[in-house]
C-alpha positions as CSV (number, residue, x, y, z in Angstrom):
1,M,50.7,-26.7,-15.5
2,T,52.8,-23.4,-16.8
3,S,51.7,-19.8,-15.2
4,K,49.9,-19.2,-19.1
5,K,47.7,-22.3,-19.1
6,I,46.8,-21.5,-15.4
7,K,45.4,-18.1,-16.8
8,F,44.1,-20.0,-19.9
9,F,42.3,-22.3,-17.6
10,L,41.0,-19.8,-15.0
11,L,39.7,-17.6,-18.1
12,L,37.5,-20.7,-19.7
13,T,36.5,-21.2,-16.1
14,L,35.1,-17.8,-16.0
15,L,33.3,-17.7,-19.1
16,S,31.9,-21.6,-18.4
17,F,30.2,-19.9,-15.7
18,C,29.5,-16.6,-16.8
19,T,27.7,-18.9,-19.5
20,K,25.7,-20.3,-17.0
21,A,25.3,-18.0,-14.9
22,S,22.5,-16.8,-16.9
23,S,19.7,-15.4,-14.5
24,I,19.6,-13.5,-10.7
25,L,17.0,-15.2,-8.3
26,I,16.4,-12.8,-4.8
27,Y,14.4,-15.2,-3.0
28,M,11.8,-13.9,-0.8
29,D,11.7,-16.6,1.7
30,E,13.0,-16.6,5.0
31,T,16.4,-16.7,3.9
32,Q,16.2,-13.5,2.5
33,K,18.6,-10.9,4.4
34,N,16.3,-7.7,3.7
35,H,12.8,-8.1,2.1
36,L,11.9,-4.6,1.7
37,K,15.1,-3.7,-0.1
38,A,14.7,-6.4,-2.9
39,Y,11.2,-4.8,-3.9
40,G,13.7,-1.3,-4.2
41,I,15.9,-3.8,-6.8
42,A,13.2,-5.4,-8.9
43,Y,11.8,-1.7,-9.3
44,W,15.4,-0.5,-10.2
45,S,15.8,-3.5,-12.2
46,I,13.1,-2.6,-14.2
47,T,14.1,1.0,-14.8
48,Q,17.3,0.1,-16.5
49,Q,15.4,-2.4,-18.7
50,A,16.7,-5.6,-17.2
51,E,14.0,-8.6,-17.6
52,V,12.2,-8.8,-14.4
53,N,9.9,-11.8,-13.2
54,W,7.9,-12.4,-10.3
55,L,7.6,-16.1,-9.2
56,L,4.4,-15.9,-7.1
57,N,4.1,-18.4,-4.7
58,Y,8.0,-19.3,-5.4
59,R,9.8,-19.1,-2.2
60,G,7.9,-16.2,-0.7
61,G,7.6,-14.5,-4.1
62,S,10.6,-13.9,-5.4
63,F,12.4,-12.1,-8.1
64,L,13.5,-13.5,-11.5
65,I,16.1,-11.3,-12.9
66,K,17.9,-11.7,-16.5
67,Y,21.8,-11.4,-15.2
68,M,23.3,-8.2,-15.5
69,K,26.6,-7.3,-13.5
70,T,24.9,-4.1,-12.6
71,V,22.1,-5.8,-10.6
72,E,24.4,-8.1,-9.0
73,D,26.4,-5.2,-8.0
74,E,23.6,-3.6,-6.4
75,C,22.0,-6.2,-4.7
76,K,25.4,-6.2,-3.6
77,I,25.5,-2.5,-2.3
78,R,21.9,-3.0,-0.9
79,G,22.4,-5.8,1.3
80,V,20.0,-8.0,-0.8
81,S,20.5,-12.0,-0.7
82,Y,20.5,-13.8,-4.0
83,E,21.6,-16.7,-6.2
84,I,23.1,-16.6,-9.3
85,I,21.4,-19.4,-11.6
86,A,22.4,-21.3,-14.5
87,D,20.0,-22.2,-17.5
88,G,19.3,-25.4,-16.9
89,K,18.4,-24.5,-13.1
90,V,15.6,-21.6,-14.5
91,N,14.3,-23.9,-16.8
92,G,13.7,-26.2,-14.0
93,I,12.0,-23.2,-11.9
94,L,9.9,-22.1,-14.5
95,N,8.6,-25.9,-15.1
96,E,7.5,-26.6,-11.6
97,I,5.9,-23.5,-11.7
98,N,4.1,-24.1,-14.8
99,N,2.9,-27.2,-13.6
100,P,-1.0,-27.3,-13.6
101,D,-1.3,-28.9,-10.5
102,V,1.4,-26.1,-8.1
103,N,-0.5,-22.9,-7.0
104,M,2.5,-20.6,-8.3
105,E,2.6,-18.3,-11.7
106,M,5.2,-15.9,-13.4
107,V,4.5,-12.5,-14.0
108,K,6.9,-9.8,-16.0
109,L,7.2,-6.8,-14.6
110,E,7.5,-4.4,-17.6
111,K,6.9,-0.6,-16.6
112,T,7.7,1.1,-13.3
113,P,4.5,2.7,-11.9
114,K,5.2,6.7,-11.7
115,I,4.1,7.0,-7.8
116,A,2.2,9.8,-6.0
117,V,1.7,10.4,-2.0
118,Y,-0.9,12.3,-1.4
119,S,0.5,14.3,1.8
120,P,0.4,17.6,3.6
121,K,3.2,19.9,2.8
122,S,2.9,21.0,6.9
123,K,4.6,19.6,9.2
124,L,2.2,17.1,11.6
125,P,3.5,15.5,15.0
126,W,2.9,11.7,12.5
127,D,4.9,9.9,9.8
128,D,3.4,7.6,7.4
129,A,4.6,4.1,6.6
130,V,4.3,4.1,2.9
131,T,6.6,7.0,2.6
132,L,8.8,5.3,4.9
133,V,9.3,2.2,3.1
134,L,9.3,4.0,0.2
135,T,12.2,5.9,0.8
136,Y,13.8,2.7,2.9
137,A,13.6,1.0,-0.6
138,E,14.5,3.5,-2.3
139,I,11.9,3.4,-4.9
140,P,11.1,7.1,-5.7
141,Y,8.1,8.8,-5.0
142,D,6.1,12.7,-5.4
143,I,4.7,14.1,-2.5
144,I,1.0,16.0,-4.0
145,Y,-1.7,17.6,-2.0
146,D,-4.9,19.2,-2.5
147,D,-3.8,22.1,-4.6
148,E,-2.1,19.4,-7.3
149,I,-5.1,17.1,-7.4
150,L,-7.5,19.9,-8.0
151,K,-5.2,21.5,-10.9
152,D,-5.6,18.1,-12.1
153,K,-1.8,17.4,-11.9
154,L,-2.8,13.5,-10.6
155,S,-3.2,12.6,-14.2
156,V,0.7,12.4,-14.9
157,Y,0.7,9.4,-12.1
158,D,0.1,5.6,-12.1
159,W,-0.1,5.0,-8.4
160,L,-1.4,6.8,-5.4
161,H,-1.2,6.5,-2.0
162,L,-3.6,8.5,0.7
163,H,-1.5,9.7,3.5
164,H,-3.3,9.5,7.0
165,E,-6.0,11.8,6.0
166,D,-9.5,12.7,6.8
167,F,-11.6,13.3,3.7
168,T,-14.6,14.3,5.8
169,G,-13.1,18.2,7.2
170,Q,-13.1,17.5,10.1
171,Y,-9.3,17.6,11.1
172,G,-8.6,14.2,11.6
173,R,-11.1,14.4,15.0
174,F,-8.5,15.6,16.9
175,W,-10.3,18.6,18.5
176,S,-11.2,17.0,21.6
177,S,-7.4,16.1,22.7
178,F,-5.4,18.4,20.4
179,R,-7.2,21.8,20.0
180,N,-5.0,23.6,22.1
181,A,-1.5,22.1,20.1
182,T,0.1,24.6,17.8
183,W,0.6,21.9,15.4
184,Y,-3.5,21.5,15.8
185,Q,-4.0,25.2,14.9
186,E,-1.5,25.7,12.1
187,D,-3.3,22.4,10.2
188,V,-6.6,24.2,10.8
189,K,-5.2,27.6,9.1
190,Y,-3.6,25.6,6.3
191,Q,-5.8,23.6,4.9
192,E,-8.9,27.2,5.8
193,A,-6.6,29.1,3.5
194,A,-6.2,26.2,1.2
195,A,-9.6,25.8,0.6
196,K,-10.1,29.5,0.2
197,R,-7.5,29.5,-2.7
198,N,-9.2,27.0,-4.5
199,G,-12.6,29.0,-4.1
200,F,-14.4,26.8,-1.3
201,Q,-16.1,28.1,1.6
202,K,-15.5,25.1,3.8
203,V,-12.7,22.7,3.9
204,S,-15.1,19.7,4.1
205,Q,-16.3,21.1,0.5
206,M,-12.8,21.1,-0.9
207,K,-11.7,17.7,0.6
208,L,-15.1,16.0,-1.3
209,S,-13.9,17.6,-4.4
210,V,-10.2,16.0,-3.8
211,A,-11.9,12.8,-3.1
212,K,-14.4,12.9,-6.3
213,R,-11.2,13.5,-8.2
214,I,-9.0,10.8,-6.9
215,K,-12.1,8.5,-7.3
216,E,-12.0,9.7,-11.0
217,F,-8.4,9.0,-11.3
218,C,-8.8,4.9,-10.1
219,S,-12.2,5.1,-12.3
220,G,-9.9,5.9,-15.4
221,G,-7.5,3.0,-14.5
222,G,-5.1,4.4,-11.8
223,F,-3.9,2.6,-8.5
224,L,-5.1,3.5,-5.1
225,F,-3.7,2.6,-1.6
226,A,-4.8,3.8,1.4
227,M,-3.6,3.0,4.9
228,C,-5.4,4.2,8.6
229,S,-7.9,7.1,8.3
230,G,-7.0,7.5,4.5
231,T,-9.6,4.1,3.9
232,D,-12.9,5.2,5.6
233,S,-12.9,9.3,5.8
234,F,-12.7,8.6,1.8
235,D,-15.5,6.8,1.5
236,I,-17.6,8.4,4.4
237,A,-16.7,12.1,2.4
238,L,-18.3,10.5,-0.9
239,A,-21.7,8.9,0.2
240,A,-22.0,12.5,2.4
241,E,-21.8,14.4,-0.6
242,G,-24.1,17.4,-0.4
243,L,-24.5,16.5,3.4
244,D,-23.5,18.8,5.9
245,I,-21.9,16.4,8.7
246,C,-19.2,18.6,10.3
247,E,-20.2,20.0,13.7
248,S,-19.4,24.0,14.5
249,M,-15.7,23.6,15.5
250,F,-15.1,22.3,12.2
251,D,-17.0,24.3,9.9
252,G,-18.7,27.3,12.1
253,D,-22.5,25.8,11.8
254,G,-24.0,22.6,12.6
255,T,-25.2,18.8,11.1
256,D,-27.9,18.2,9.0
257,Q,-29.7,15.8,11.7
258,D,-31.0,13.7,9.0
259,A,-27.5,13.0,7.5
260,Q,-27.5,9.6,8.3
261,S,-30.6,8.4,6.4
262,K,-29.7,10.5,3.6
263,L,-26.2,9.1,3.2
264,N,-25.3,7.6,-0.6
265,Y,-23.4,4.2,0.0
266,N,-23.7,3.9,-3.8
267,A,-20.6,6.9,-4.0
268,A,-18.9,4.9,-1.7
269,V,-16.1,2.5,-3.3
270,A,-15.7,0.0,0.0
271,F,-18.0,0.3,2.6
272,K,-22.2,-0.1,2.9
273,D,-24.4,0.3,5.6
274,F,-22.4,2.0,8.0
275,K,-23.4,4.6,10.9
276,L,-22.2,7.8,11.1
277,E,-20.7,8.8,14.5
278,M,-21.8,12.1,15.0
279,N,-20.2,13.1,18.9
280,A,-17.4,15.6,17.7
281,E,-15.5,15.0,21.0
282,K,-15.0,10.8,19.8
283,Y,-12.0,10.3,18.0
284,E,-13.9,8.2,15.0
285,F,-15.9,8.6,11.9
286,S,-18.1,6.2,12.1
287,D,-18.9,2.0,12.7
288,I,-16.6,1.3,10.1
289,D,-13.6,0.7,12.3
290,A,-13.1,-1.6,14.8
291,T,-10.9,0.4,17.2
292,Q,-13.3,1.0,19.9
293,S,-14.9,-2.6,19.7
294,R,-12.3,-4.9,19.3
295,N,-10.8,-6.8,22.3
296,F,-7.4,-7.8,21.3
297,N,-3.8,-6.6,22.6
298,E,-0.2,-6.7,21.2
299,G,0.1,-10.4,22.4
300,N,-2.7,-11.9,20.6
301,D,-3.6,-9.5,17.6
302,F,-2.6,-11.5,14.5
303,F,-4.3,-11.6,11.2
304,T,-4.3,-14.1,8.2
305,L,-3.5,-13.6,4.5
306,F,-5.8,-15.6,2.3
307,D,-4.7,-18.0,-0.4
308,F,-5.7,-17.5,-3.6
309,S,-5.1,-19.3,-6.6
310,A,-1.9,-18.2,-8.8
311,K,-3.1,-19.1,-11.9
312,W,-6.9,-17.5,-11.8
313,D,-6.8,-15.0,-9.4
314,L,-3.7,-12.8,-10.1
315,V,-4.2,-9.8,-8.4
316,P,-4.9,-10.8,-5.0
317,T,-2.0,-13.5,-5.2
318,M,-0.1,-10.6,-5.9
319,L,-0.8,-8.4,-3.4
320,T,-0.6,-11.2,-0.8
321,Q,3.0,-12.6,-1.7
322,N,4.9,-12.9,1.9
323,H,7.0,-15.3,3.4
324,D,4.8,-15.1,6.4
325,K,0.8,-15.7,6.0
326,V,0.5,-14.7,9.7
327,I,0.7,-10.9,10.4
328,K,1.2,-9.1,13.2
329,G,-1.6,-6.5,13.7
330,F,-1.1,-3.0,14.6
331,M,-3.4,-0.1,15.5
332,G,-4.2,3.1,13.9
333,Q,-7.4,5.4,13.8
334,T,-8.5,2.8,11.7
335,T,-6.9,-0.5,12.8
336,A,-9.5,-2.8,11.0
337,F,-13.0,-2.7,9.0
338,K,-15.6,-4.5,10.4
339,K,-16.5,-7.6,7.7
340,S,-20.3,-6.9,8.1
341,L,-20.0,-3.2,6.5
342,I,-17.9,-4.6,3.6
343,K,-19.2,-4.3,0.1
344,P,-20.0,-8.0,-1.5
345,S,-17.6,-6.9,-4.4
346,V,-14.6,-6.1,-2.8
347,T,-12.2,-9.1,-2.0
348,V,-11.0,-9.9,1.7
349,L,-7.1,-10.0,1.6
350,G,-6.4,-10.6,4.8
351,E,-8.9,-11.0,8.2
352,N,-8.8,-11.8,11.7
353,K,-11.6,-14.3,11.7
354,G,-11.8,-14.3,15.7
355,G,-13.0,-10.4,15.5
356,A,-15.1,-10.8,12.4
357,E,-12.7,-7.6,11.2
358,V,-10.8,-7.4,7.9
359,R,-7.6,-5.8,7.8
360,Y,-6.5,-5.9,4.2
361,L,-8.8,-5.5,1.1
362,H,-8.8,-4.8,-2.7
363,G,-11.5,-3.5,-5.3
364,E,-12.0,-2.4,-8.7
365,I,-13.7,1.2,-9.8
366,G,-14.3,1.5,-13.5
367,K,-10.9,0.4,-15.0
368,G,-8.5,1.1,-11.8
369,Q,-8.0,-0.8,-8.4
370,F,-7.8,-0.2,-5.2
371,S,-6.4,-1.5,-2.2
372,F,-7.1,-0.3,1.9
373,Y,-5.1,-1.8,4.5
374,G,-6.3,-1.3,8.1
375,G,-3.5,0.4,11.0
376,H,-0.7,3.3,11.0
377,D,2.2,1.5,11.1
378,P,2.9,-2.3,10.9
379,E,6.1,-2.8,13.3
380,D,4.9,-0.1,15.8
381,Y,1.6,-1.7,17.4
382,Q,0.1,1.6,18.8
383,H,1.7,4.7,17.3
384,Q,1.3,8.0,19.2
385,V,1.0,11.5,18.3
386,S,4.7,12.5,18.3
387,D,6.1,9.6,18.6
388,P,9.4,8.9,16.8
389,P,9.3,7.1,12.8
390,T,10.3,3.7,12.6
391,D,13.7,2.5,11.8
392,L,13.1,0.6,9.1
393,S,16.7,-0.6,9.2
394,L,15.5,-2.5,12.6
395,H,12.8,-4.4,10.4
396,P,14.3,-5.7,6.9
397,N,12.1,-8.5,6.8
398,S,8.9,-7.1,8.0
399,P,5.7,-9.2,6.8
400,G,3.1,-6.3,7.5
401,Y,5.6,-3.4,5.8
402,R,6.0,-6.1,2.7
403,L,2.0,-6.2,2.0
404,I,2.6,-2.4,1.0
405,L,5.4,-2.7,-1.6
406,N,3.5,-5.4,-3.3
407,N,1.1,-3.0,-3.8
408,V,3.9,-0.8,-5.3
409,L,5.0,-3.2,-7.7
410,F,2.0,-5.4,-8.9
411,P,0.7,-2.3,-11.1
412,A,4.0,-3.1,-13.3
413,A,3.4,-6.8,-14.2
414,K,1.9,-7.7,-17.8
415,K,-1.7,-8.6,-17.1
416,K,-2.5,-11.5,-18.7
417,P,-5.6,-12.5,-20.7
418,Q,-8.6,-13.5,-18.4
419,K,-9.4,-16.7,-18.1
420,T,-12.4,-18.3,-18.6
């Protein structure tokens, strides 16, 4: 065969391959090298106007992207495993997913949500799992705090994460252990200055106003995600509106002794019938959190994700996509939620049945939705103040961190008509 014929044959082979190589499959089962960066690829591909579909329950919740060389190049750059598959194989996968007897579904990811993280501008001696994983996955986000929310800047965003936060105005209940620490004293000054700047006499009043704005954001169609103390302190602040639940070391005066009996649980979004912890010496807000009463350690602390019908329960299915249904537990100021204190309208996504505790939940507020995830860092069992941040390059396949990224992507999904 002459050199010209060889070149022509190679060209025909290449053209034939490109014609058949119609899609990129980013598989998300145990064979994926970097699950976390795969979410970043899906997010980035949407911004490039690529056709992106999420294959729920197919190989761990894989992504199917119409072939673009730029997407393939980006997978190589970021170290994400993928396959290039022809139309015939794509059709076979779609036929499998569409089978009514198979618990799978496909959703189109259409528009990337604009993401904000509620976090202080000041330096605090702990990190935040969401900002860590967004940065690692290369998903863009903005940091906003009380000033921006009180100036209605939240309206330009689709998705909000609540940093490890105390919406009750008690400075995270760190007074007993850290009141002499420089970072604690500086945070008090920072928060008090912010309250005064925004026209509030107390930090607790400012935080309540912020919590109410966030609830309104969600009710109007926004997506809210919170971890650790950003979950229960949010609901406590809403339920305690008009009541003083802060001792004098936090706001200069005493508490309302009848505050417990005056709580308005209807104002809370996820929890009911909880009891406040009125002892300011304790590192706890209420009995919502199970940290102090649970009997688990790093060796036996696990929770299980629920299986949902992909064709009927689309949102909870998206939020629980994973290559592992049993997730390592991890602690935080708020580690887990007592199941008996969760409102019946809330969907439990993951729980430790042996401890009667919920680790991961989802609910709706008006037109919007929220997810609460207990614990501080999915790859640091007992993260302490001043501990170094987790290096996610050492945990690229973390099932616990995948749950965070499910929440980042699901607002991008095209909503299907409700089945009846």
